[in-house]
Each structure stands twice: as structure tokens, then as C-alpha cells.
ZADO-1210 file (C-alpha; in nm, 4 decimals, padded with zeros to 6 digits):
<atoms>
<atom x="00.0000" y="00.0000" z="00.0000" code="UNK" pos="1"/>
<atom x="00.2799" y="00.2399" z="00.0876" code="UNK" pos="2"/>
<atom x="00.4532" y="00.1798" z="-00.2465" code="UNK" pos="3"/>
<atom x="00.1267" y="00.2538" z="-00.4284" code="UNK" pos="4"/>
<atom x="00.0875" y="00.5867" z="-00.2414" code="UNK" pos="5"/>
<atom x="00.4465" y="00.6835" z="-00.3197" code="UNK" pos="6"/>
<atom x="00.3941" y="00.6080" z="-00.6891" code="UNK" pos="7"/>
<atom x="00.0725" y="00.8140" z="-00.6901" code="UNK" pos="8"/>
<atom x="00.2444" y="01.1046" z="-00.5124" code="UNK" pos="9"/>
<atom x="00.5277" y="01.0974" z="-00.7678" code="UNK" pos="10"/>
<atom x="00.2782" y="01.0924" z="-01.0514" code="UNK" pos="11"/>
<atom x="00.0900" y="01.3894" z="-00.9088" code="UNK" pos="12"/>
<atom x="00.4176" y="01.5713" z="-00.8435" code="UNK" pos="13"/>
<atom x="00.5338" y="01.5078" z="-01.1997" code="UNK" pos="14"/>
<atom x="00.2087" y="01.6372" z="-01.3495" code="UNK" pos="15"/>
<atom x="00.2213" y="01.9508" z="-01.1304" code="UNK" pos="16"/>
<atom x="00.5847" y="02.0114" z="-01.2275" code="UNK" pos="17"/>
<atom x="00.5066" y="01.9883" z="-01.5995" code="UNK" pos="18"/>
<atom x="00.2055" y="02.2146" z="-01.5551" code="UNK" pos="19"/>
<atom x="00.4175" y="02.4725" z="-01.3679" code="UNK" pos="20"/>
<atom x="00.6870" y="02.4615" z="-01.6372" code="UNK" pos="21"/>
<atom x="00.4201" y="02.5184" z="-01.9014" code="UNK" pos="22"/>
<atom x="00.2880" y="02.8215" z="-01.7123" code="UNK" pos="23"/>
<atom x="00.6411" y="02.9586" z="-01.6771" code="UNK" pos="24"/>
<atom x="00.7047" y="02.9090" z="-02.0496" code="UNK" pos="25"/>
<atom x="00.3796" y="03.0874" z="-02.1401" code="UNK" pos="26"/>
<atom x="00.4596" y="03.3699" z="-01.8986" code="UNK" pos="27"/>
<atom x="00.8038" y="03.4075" z="-02.0508" code="UNK" pos="28"/>
<atom x="00.6575" y="03.4220" z="-02.4007" code="UNK" pos="29"/>
<atom x="00.4012" y="03.6804" z="-02.2928" code="UNK" pos="30"/>
<atom x="00.6721" y="03.8879" z="-02.1241" code="UNK" pos="31"/>
<atom x="00.8869" y="03.8725" z="-02.4376" code="UNK" pos="32"/>
<atom x="00.5958" y="03.9926" z="-02.6503" code="UNK" pos="33"/>
<atom x="00.5158" y="04.2679" z="-02.4010" code="UNK" pos="34"/>
<atom x="00.8739" y="04.3920" z="-02.3954" code="UNK" pos="35"/>
<atom x="00.9064" y="04.3711" z="-02.7724" code="UNK" pos="36"/>
<atom x="00.5902" y="04.5743" z="-02.8385" code="UNK" pos="37"/>
<atom x="00.7185" y="04.9125" z="-02.7099" code="UNK" pos="38"/>
<atom x="01.0403" y="04.8711" z="-02.9081" code="UNK" pos="39"/>
<atom x="00.8394" y="04.8106" z="-03.2241" code="UNK" pos="40"/>
<atom x="00.6115" y="05.1063" z="-03.1447" code="UNK" pos="41"/>
<atom x="00.9089" y="05.3356" z="-03.0968" code="UNK" pos="42"/>
<atom x="01.0533" y="05.2153" z="-03.4217" code="UNK" pos="43"/>
<atom x="00.7315" y="05.3359" z="-03.5872" code="UNK" pos="44"/>
<atom x="00.7718" y="05.6837" z="-03.4300" code="UNK" pos="45"/>
<atom x="00.5407" y="05.6936" z="-03.1288" code="UNK" pos="46"/>
<atom x="00.4589" y="06.0520" z="-03.0355" code="UNK" pos="47"/>
<atom x="00.4241" y="06.1099" z="-02.6605" code="UNK" pos="48"/>
<atom x="00.3058" y="06.4228" z="-02.4822" code="UNK" pos="49"/>
<atom x="00.2948" y="06.5234" z="-02.1168" code="UNK" pos="50"/>
<atom x="00.0617" y="06.7605" z="-01.9315" code="UNK" pos="51"/>
<atom x="00.1219" y="06.9022" z="-01.5838" code="UNK" pos="52"/>
<atom x="-00.2245" y="06.9264" z="-01.4257" code="UNK" pos="53"/>
<atom x="-00.0970" y="07.1236" z="-01.1280" code="UNK" pos="54"/>
<atom x="00.0339" y="07.3980" z="-01.3573" code="UNK" pos="55"/>
<atom x="-00.2966" y="07.4086" z="-01.5434" code="UNK" pos="56"/>
<atom x="-00.4862" y="07.4520" z="-01.2157" code="UNK" pos="57"/>
<atom x="-00.2447" y="07.7224" z="-01.1065" code="UNK" pos="58"/>
<atom x="-00.1533" y="07.9166" z="-01.4231" code="UNK" pos="59"/>
<atom x="-00.4436" y="07.8932" z="-01.6673" code="UNK" pos="60"/>
<atom x="-00.6854" y="08.1835" z="-01.7093" code="UNK" pos="61"/>
<atom x="-00.9907" y="07.9798" z="-01.5988" code="UNK" pos="62"/>
<atom x="-00.8049" y="07.8630" z="-01.2863" code="UNK" pos="63"/>
<atom x="-00.7069" y="08.2168" z="-01.1924" code="UNK" pos="64"/>
<atom x="-01.0638" y="08.3359" z="-01.2520" code="UNK" pos="65"/>
<atom x="-01.2021" y="08.0511" z="-01.0392" code="UNK" pos="66"/>
<atom x="-00.9593" y="08.1275" z="-00.7574" code="UNK" pos="67"/>
<atom x="-01.0579" y="08.4944" z="-00.7635" code="UNK" pos="68"/>
<atom x="-01.4273" y="08.4024" z="-00.7689" code="UNK" pos="69"/>
<atom x="-01.3870" y="08.1718" z="-00.4676" code="UNK" pos="70"/>
<atom x="-01.1908" y="08.4337" z="-00.2740" code="UNK" pos="71"/>
<atom x="-01.4655" y="08.6898" z="-00.3385" code="UNK" pos="72"/>
<atom x="-01.7364" y="08.4444" z="-00.2329" code="UNK" pos="73"/>
<atom x="-01.5710" y="08.3787" z="00.1017" code="UNK" pos="74"/>
<atom x="-01.4244" y="08.7243" z="00.1640" code="UNK" pos="75"/>
<atom x="-01.7184" y="08.8483" z="00.3735" code="UNK" pos="76"/>
<atom x="-01.7266" y="08.5354" z="00.5910" code="UNK" pos="77"/>
<atom x="-01.3498" y="08.5497" z="00.6414" code="UNK" pos="78"/>
<atom x="-01.3631" y="08.9168" z="00.7405" code="UNK" pos="79"/>
<atom x="-01.6456" y="08.8486" z="00.9877" code="UNK" pos="80"/>
<atom x="-01.4473" y="08.5629" z="01.1380" code="UNK" pos="81"/>
<atom x="-01.1404" y="08.7848" z="01.1679" code="UNK" pos="82"/>
<atom x="-01.3471" y="09.0468" z="01.3536" code="UNK" pos="83"/>
<atom x="-01.4686" y="08.7820" z="01.5965" code="UNK" pos="84"/>
<atom x="-01.1120" y="08.6553" z="01.6497" code="UNK" pos="85"/>
<atom x="-00.9979" y="09.0108" z="01.7279" code="UNK" pos="86"/>
<atom x="-01.2892" y="09.0484" z="01.9696" code="UNK" pos="87"/>
<atom x="-01.1848" y="08.7251" z="02.1428" code="UNK" pos="88"/>
<atom x="-00.8284" y="08.8541" z="02.1747" code="UNK" pos="89"/>
<atom x="-00.9449" y="09.1764" z="02.3318" code="UNK" pos="90"/>
<atom x="-01.1688" y="08.9849" z="02.5760" code="UNK" pos="91"/>
<atom x="-00.8743" y="08.7601" z="02.6658" code="UNK" pos="92"/>
<atom x="-00.6513" y="09.0624" z="02.7240" code="UNK" pos="93"/>
<atom x="-00.9206" y="09.2248" z="02.9391" code="UNK" pos="94"/>
<atom x="-00.9506" y="08.9065" z="03.1439" code="UNK" pos="95"/>
<atom x="-00.5732" y="08.8909" z="03.1889" code="UNK" pos="96"/>
<atom x="-00.5709" y="09.2540" z="03.3023" code="UNK" pos="97"/>
<atom x="-00.8700" y="09.2156" z="03.5368" code="UNK" pos="98"/>
<atom x="-00.7782" y="08.8695" z="03.6709" code="UNK" pos="99"/>
<atom x="-00.5984" y="08.9886" z="03.9860" code="UNK" pos="100"/>
<atom x="-00.9028" y="09.1809" z="04.1100" code="UNK" pos="101"/>
<atom x="-01.1708" y="08.9266" z="04.0075" code="UNK" pos="102"/>
<atom x="-01.3092" y="08.6639" z="04.2363" code="UNK" pos="103"/>
<atom x="-01.2204" y="08.3080" z="04.1470" code="UNK" pos="104"/>
<atom x="-01.5778" y="08.2278" z="04.0416" code="UNK" pos="105"/>
<atom x="-01.5954" y="08.5362" z="03.8163" code="UNK" pos="106"/>
<atom x="-01.2549" y="08.4516" z="03.6645" code="UNK" pos="107"/>
<atom x="-01.3670" y="08.0916" z="03.5985" code="UNK" pos="108"/>
<atom x="-01.6930" y="08.2163" z="03.4463" code="UNK" pos="109"/>
<atom x="-01.5083" y="08.4461" z="03.2033" code="UNK" pos="110"/>
<atom x="-01.2586" y="08.1742" z="03.1146" code="UNK" pos="111"/>
<atom x="-01.5467" y="07.9379" z="03.0288" code="UNK" pos="112"/>
<atom x="-01.7067" y="08.2110" z="02.8168" code="UNK" pos="113"/>
<atom x="-01.3779" y="08.2645" z="02.6327" code="UNK" pos="114"/>
<atom x="-01.3395" y="07.8898" z="02.5811" code="UNK" pos="115"/>
<atom x="-01.6934" y="07.8689" z="02.4401" code="UNK" pos="116"/>
<atom x="-01.6304" y="08.1622" z="02.2060" code="UNK" pos="117"/>
<atom x="-01.3024" y="08.0061" z="02.0950" code="UNK" pos="118"/>
<atom x="-01.4712" y="07.6703" z="02.0256" code="UNK" pos="119"/>
<atom x="-01.7417" y="07.8484" z="01.8239" code="UNK" pos="120"/>
<atom x="-01.4782" y="08.0351" z="01.6221" code="UNK" pos="121"/>
<atom x="-01.2890" y="07.7117" z="01.5529" code="UNK" pos="122"/>
<atom x="-01.6122" y="07.5523" z="01.4293" code="UNK" pos="123"/>
<atom x="-01.6835" y="07.8510" z="01.2040" code="UNK" pos="124"/>
<atom x="-01.3272" y="07.8407" z="01.0675" code="UNK" pos="125"/>
<atom x="-01.3630" y="07.4704" z="00.9832" code="UNK" pos="126"/>
<atom x="-01.6969" y="07.5370" z="00.8124" code="UNK" pos="127"/>
<atom x="-01.5449" y="07.8128" z="00.6008" code="UNK" pos="128"/>
<atom x="-01.2483" y="07.5915" z="00.5074" code="UNK" pos="129"/>
<atom x="-01.4740" y="07.2983" z="00.4180" code="UNK" pos="130"/>
<atom x="-01.7091" y="07.5175" z="00.2141" code="UNK" pos="131"/>
<atom x="-01.4154" y="07.6813" z="00.0386" code="UNK" pos="132"/>
<atom x="-01.2570" y="07.3438" z="-00.0408" code="UNK" pos="133"/>
<atom x="-01.5863" y="07.2107" z="-00.1749" code="UNK" pos="134"/>
<atom x="-01.6328" y="07.5154" z="-00.3989" code="UNK" pos="135"/>
<atom x="-01.2723" y="07.4937" z="-00.5149" code="UNK" pos="136"/>
<atom x="-01.3191" y="07.1272" z="-00.6055" code="UNK" pos="137"/>
<atom x="-01.6381" y="07.2109" z="-00.7961" code="UNK" pos="138"/>
<atom x="-01.4708" y="07.4891" z="-00.9923" code="UNK" pos="139"/>
<atom x="-01.1556" y="07.2903" z="-01.0621" code="UNK" pos="140"/>
<atom x="-01.3540" y="06.9849" z="-01.1746" code="UNK" pos="141"/>
<atom x="-01.5011" y="07.2007" z="-01.4504" code="UNK" pos="142"/>
<atom x="-01.1556" y="07.3257" z="-01.5449" code="UNK" pos="143"/>
<atom x="-01.0222" y="06.9681" z="-01.5557" code="UNK" pos="144"/>
<atom x="-01.3071" y="06.8676" z="-01.7888" code="UNK" pos="145"/>
<atom x="-01.2237" y="07.1569" z="-02.0215" code="UNK" pos="146"/>
<atom x="-00.8519" y="07.0783" z="-01.9987" code="UNK" pos="147"/>
<atom x="-00.9153" y="06.7129" z="-02.0870" code="UNK" pos="148"/>
<atom x="-01.1184" y="06.8211" z="-02.3899" code="UNK" pos="149"/>
<atom x="-00.8350" y="07.0548" z="-02.4940" code="UNK" pos="150"/>
<atom x="-00.5778" y="06.7796" z="-02.4437" code="UNK" pos="151"/>
<atom x="-00.7819" y="06.5429" z="-02.6584" code="UNK" pos="152"/>
<atom x="-00.8182" y="06.8069" z="-02.9309" code="UNK" pos="153"/>
<atom x="-00.4441" y="06.8854" z="-02.9291" code="UNK" pos="154"/>
<atom x="-00.3602" y="06.5137" z="-02.9336" code="UNK" pos="155"/>
<atom x="-00.5844" y="06.4595" z="-03.2369" code="UNK" pos="156"/>
<atom x="-00.4594" y="06.7685" z="-03.4228" code="UNK" pos="157"/>
<atom x="-00.0915" y="06.6967" z="-03.3604" code="UNK" pos="158"/>
<atom x="-00.1126" y="06.3158" z="-03.3903" code="UNK" pos="159"/>
<atom x="-00.0036" y="06.2231" z="-03.0389" code="UNK" pos="160"/>
<atom x="-00.0200" y="05.8503" z="-02.9703" code="UNK" pos="161"/>
<atom x="-00.0328" y="05.9008" z="-02.5953" code="UNK" pos="162"/>
<atom x="-00.0586" y="06.1974" z="-02.3589" code="UNK" pos="163"/>
<atom x="00.0413" y="06.1398" z="-01.9975" code="UNK" pos="164"/>
<atom x="-00.0752" y="06.3550" z="-01.7084" code="UNK" pos="165"/>
<atom x="00.1309" y="06.4014" z="-01.3915" code="UNK" pos="166"/>
<atom x="00.4439" y="06.1897" z="-01.4225" code="UNK" pos="167"/>
<atom x="00.7334" y="06.1813" z="-01.1768" code="UNK" pos="168"/>
<atom x="00.9902" y="06.3008" z="-01.4273" code="UNK" pos="169"/>
<atom x="00.9509" y="06.4208" z="-01.7840" code="UNK" pos="170"/>
<atom x="01.1745" y="06.5503" z="-02.0581" code="UNK" pos="171"/>
<atom x="01.0661" y="06.9108" z="-02.1330" code="UNK" pos="172"/>
<atom x="01.0539" y="06.8415" z="-02.5082" code="UNK" pos="173"/>
<atom x="00.7365" y="06.6298" z="-02.4624" code="UNK" pos="174"/>
<atom x="00.5648" y="06.8806" z="-02.2279" code="UNK" pos="175"/>
<atom x="00.2545" y="07.0259" z="-02.3960" code="UNK" pos="176"/>
<atom x="00.1192" y="07.1987" z="-02.0850" code="UNK" pos="177"/>
<atom x="00.1683" y="07.5466" z="-02.2338" code="UNK" pos="178"/>
<atom x="-00.0399" y="07.4495" z="-02.5391" code="UNK" pos="179"/>
<atom x="-00.3213" y="07.3320" z="-02.3111" code="UNK" pos="180"/>
<atom x="-00.3039" y="07.6522" z="-02.1018" code="UNK" pos="181"/>
<atom x="-00.3237" y="07.8576" z="-02.4224" code="UNK" pos="182"/>
<atom x="-00.6191" y="07.6533" z="-02.5457" code="UNK" pos="183"/>
<atom x="-00.8005" y="07.7106" z="-02.2154" code="UNK" pos="184"/>
<atom x="-00.7376" y="08.0843" z="-02.2402" code="UNK" pos="185"/>
<atom x="-00.9303" y="08.1106" z="-02.5649" code="UNK" pos="186"/>
</atoms>
């Protein structure tokens, strides 16, 4: 019985080994084809472009207009918050000045009031930041859509095979960001 099990185990092992070698051979062939394809494509003159999205969102006319629009939308709320912060500072200074002559209960009461005002101001500041970020994302999403349309148009007009956005390193000769910024300015 033991000899029969050993023979069966060897047979199974042999089949698994051949199967694994077949998979390795197929993987090697696929890898060879994959590596050969870019070389062939480059031999045919692949045209590659690069676009820096960050620069588009910083330097393009629509991005500057959106930033100005957002700043104007939140200017009043920011000024009101700044007034309240200045008021809190003056109340804190008054408390510091009056503290030696105040009773402990009065001092504690004022400190609690200041803490409550401060917490309210922090909440308002977070709300303004969240609202501003949301509006910025909305505005910039529209700009990205327009930029993508411009990129597609430029790629079709100038016969680019591939346009890459936001790479780690890029040769300046393939950078078409300025063309996209100009197209957005029209």
C-alpha cells in the first residue's frame, strides 16, 4: 500500500511540475511579446506628450478666474471671522488685566465664556475651510473637464499617440502643458 501511495504522489508531483513549467514558459513568451511591443512602437515613431495638471490649475486663465471668484465668495465670511477673532483677543486681554481683582468664580466664568467663544470660532473656521474646499473642487472639476477636452483636441490635431498627465519626471521636449493653457485661455 505504501509503495502505491508513493507512486501516486510521484505521478501527481510530476504532473504539477510539468504544468508549472508550461505556465512559466507561457509567462516568458508573454513577457517577451510585451517587452518587444514598445520597441516596435518606438521604431514606428510613437509621439508622446505630457501635461502638468498642477500647472494648469495654477496658471491657466480659468483657474485664476475661479480662484478669484472663490476668494470673493468667502471674503465676507473670512472678514467676519477675523473680527470675531480680534474680539476674542481683546476679551482675553481684558480678562488677563482684570484677573488679579476678580473673584475666582468670576474669573472661571469668564474663562469658560472665552473657551466657548473660541470653540465656536474654531467651528466657524472649519466650516469656512470645508465650504471653500468644496467650492474649489467644484470649480476645478469644470476646469479639468475643459482641460481634458483641450488635451484630446491637441492630441488629435498633432497626432499624439499618448498623452500622460502628472508623471514623476519628464523631458521638457514632450511637455505640452503650455499648449493646453493657451487653449483654455481662448
